[in-house]
N, C-alpha and C positions, 0 to 999 in steps of 0.2 A: 398479443400472446394468446395462444389457444389454451383451452381448458386443460388438456392433458399435460402440456408443458408446465402450466401453473401448478397443477396438482403434484406433479413429479418433483418440481422445485421445492414446494412447501414440505413435502414428505422428506426430502433430503435434508432440508434445513432442520426440521424437528429431530430427525435421527442423529444428525451431527451434533446438535446441541446436547441431546441426552447423552451421547457418547462422551462428549467433553466433560459433562458434569459427573460422569461415572468413573472416568479413567484418571489415575494418579497414584501417588505413593500410598494414599488411603483410598482404595476403590470403594465405590458405592454401587448398590444394586438398585434396580428400579423401585423396589419397595422402600429402600432407604431414602431415595429422592422424594418419594411421596410423603413419607413421615417428616422429613426435614422441611418440606414446603409447608407443612401444617404446624411447624414450630416444635415438633417432637424430636426425639433422638438424644444422644449423649451431648453434653456441652461442647466437647472437643469437635465432634462431628458438625455441630451447628456453626461453630466458628469457621471451620474449614470450608463448609458449603457457602455460607452467607458472606464471609469476608474475603475469601480467596478464590474458590472455584467459580462462583457465579460471576463476580466482576471480571475475572480473567476471561471467561467465555464471552461476555458482552464486549470486552475490549478487542478480542480476536475478531469477532464479527465486524466491529466498527472499523478497525484498522484494515482488514481485508477489503471491506466495502470501499473505503476511501482510496486505497491504492489501486484497486481494479477500476474504479470510476475515473480516477486521474489518468490511468493508462488509456482508457477508452476515449477520453477527451483529447489527449495528446495525439493518439493515432488518427482520430477523426479530423481534427482541425488542421493537422499537417499532412493528412493523407499519406502517412508513412507507417507501414505495418511494424516497423521496429522502434517507433517512438514509445518510450515508457519512462516513468520517473527515474528508474535506476540507470537505464541506458543513456539518458540525456544528461546525467550528472546531477539531477535535482536532489536525489536521495543523498549522494555524497556531499553535496554542497550544504544541505540542511544539517547533516550529521557533523560536518566540519565546523560550522558556526556554533553548534551546541558545545562541541569539545573546546573551542576557543574560549567561549564564555565560562565554561566549567573550570578551565585551568588558569586563565589569566584574570578572571574577575569573580567576585563573590556576588552573584545576583540570585534573586528568587527564581524558583523553577517555573513560575508563571510566565517569565519572559522567554523561556526556551522556544515555545512555538513561534513567537514573533521573530526570534533570531533565526530559526529554521526557515521561515518564509523568506527572510532577507538573503540567507545563504543559498537556498534553493533557487530563488529567482535569479541571483547574480550568476551562478554557475550554469544554470539552464540557458540563460541568455547568451553567455559566452560560448556554450556548446553550439547553439544554432548559428551564431555569428561565424564561428570557425568552419562549420559544415556548409555554409551558404556559398554556392558557386553556380549561378544561373539556375537556382532551385536547390531543393534538399533531397539528395539521393539517400536512401535508407542506409547504405553501408557507410557513407561519409558521416552521417549523424552518429552512428554507433562508434566509429573511430574517434570522432571528436569527443563524444561522451566518455569513452574509455580514457582518453588523454586527460580530460578535466577531472575525472574521478581519481585518476592516479595522482594528480597534483594534490587533490584534497586528502587522499590517503597518506601521502608523504607529509603533509602539514600536520595531520592528526597524529601520526606516528612520532614525529619529532617532538610535538608537545607532550605526548604521553610519556616519552622517555624521561623527560625532566619534570614530570608533574608530581612525583613522589607517591604518597599514599593513595591519591585519587585514581591512580592508573588502573588498579585492579578492577574497580567498579566500572570505570569507563570502558575498559577492554571487554568486560562482560556485556555491557550495553551495546557496544559496537558489533558484537556477534549476533545481535538480534534475539529478542525473546520477550516473553510476557510473565516470566516467573516472578512471583512476589508482587505483581501489580494488583492494585485494589481500587476501591471506590474513589479515592482521592485522585489517582492518575486518570481515571475515567472522567471525572469532573473537569480536570485541567484541560483535556483535549477535546471535550465534547463539542464545544462551539466551533473549534477550529476544523473539525471534520464533518459534523452533521450539517452545519449551516451552508458551507459551500456545496456539499452533496445535494442538499435540497434545492439550492439555487440552480444547480446544473440540471436537475430533473424538471424544475419549473420552466427553465429556458430551453427545453428540449426542441421546440419548434425552430428556434434560431440555430441550434446545433445541427439539425437535420438539413437546413439550408446550406450550412458550411460544408457539408459532405458533398454537395454538388459543385459544379464548376463556378468559379468566382464570378464570371459574367452573368450567370443566372441569378446569383445573390444580389448583384448590383442592379439588375433589371427589376428586382422585387423591392428595391429601395433600401436595402440593408447595407450598412457599412461593414464589409467583410473583414477588413483589417482590425477594426475596433472590436468586433465580436470575437474574432480569433484571439485577440489579446485577453479579453475577458475570460474566455474559457481556459486559456493557458494559466492565467492567474488563479482561477478556481482550482485547477489541477495542482498547482504549486502549493497553495494553502492546505489542501487536503493532505498532500504528501508530507508537508512539514509537520502537521499535527500528528500524523501516523508515526513518523520517524521519532518524534519527541518521546513517545511512550513505548514504542516497540524496538527502537534502534533501526539501523539501515537494512530492513528486510527487502530482499530483491525478488524480481521475476513475477510477482503477482500482477503488477500492472502491465506486464508484457503478455503473459499467457492467457489470462482470463478473457480479454477482448476477442482473441482468436477463437477461444472455445465458444463464446457467446455468438459470434458470427455464424458458427455452424448450426446454431439452434434457432436463430432469429435474424431477420434482416436488419442491417444497420440503420435503415430508414424507419424502422418501427419505433413508435413512441415508447415502447417498453424495453428498448435495447439497453439504455443506460441503467434503468432500475435492475434489469437482469444481470448486468455487469456487477452491480453492487452486491446483489444477493450471492452470486456465484463466487465473487471475491471473498466475501465473508466466510462462505462454506469452505473454500480452498484453504484459506489461512487458518481457520479453526481446525481443519483436518490435519494440516501440517503441525499445528501446536499439539494436537493429540499424539501424533507420531513422535514429536520431540520428548514427550513424557514417557514413552515406552522404552527408554534406555535400559540396558541390562545393568548399568551402574547406578549409583545413587545420584550422580550428576546428570541433569537433563542435557539432551543434545541441543545446541543453540538453534533457535528457530530459523535464523538466516542460513544455516547449513542445510536444513531440510528443504527450504524453498529453493536454494541454489541447486540441490540435487534433482528437484522436480523440474525446475525451469531451465537449467543449463542445456539439456538435450534439445528442448524446444527451440531455444535461441539458435543452436547450431543448425537445426533443420530449417528454420526460417532464413538464416543467412545463406545456407546452401542453395535454397530455392531462389533467393534474390540474385545471387551471383550467377546462377545458371541462366536466369532470364536476361541479365545484362550481357552475358557471353553470347 
């Protein structure tokens, strides 16, 4: 990564974080932030800053980084520009398993990430199995992912209809968002997102080999199928951790890798880290937009990311279909 790109990326991160800390029902000025960071300010402001605004900002960065890196891994190892956690059914599968546990069993929230991994892995595997026919064409993957996601949505809707008092909270969670999240939620999903993200970055040399032809990887003595499975599992674990805390937020894993490719070669060792940084910035920016509602109720984060990512998906599919034609 060249110095100019690194400096510009760092500046964007800092500005977005400051904006996130300032914007909300109780706005802060840069002077307020400085005083609060020094332990000064009114008690209510200190609680708002330290217990709500700061952990929410860190969570947004973490969730965005996990989803974007997961999307980059999926697109890289499958060589499919439309592969993403939400389009392959992984997000819907993880959310569905969490809803099943929430409505049919009384389990501790610490089990939700593990349940999300199981659900995301199962639905993602079924998506690729349905899409496989002498290879994985991008449009077939999307269609199979939409079909599996629809099944998961139907199951979740049916469970929520009969879940009683829990339905309201779960419906809000399914819309996606970070409102009310704090340090406890950050601690619950930290390992599920940070550890696989770091592993993916440390194993970037293996990932770069998978971007090449399979024959080249085998000639270098690498088990292509095994490493492809490893990176897909890392992507599923990251996605499940992100979904557990933020709900089924879509399109981050699809859009960010395409933006990153315009800035840096996919073969660069810095490509995956840049995905993580830009993913965190994009989700944090969407979270800031979600707070700028004219009403007292925030716009669901999933709605904001869908409005940002939907047109991008239409454009990508249009280009793909035009090439096939």
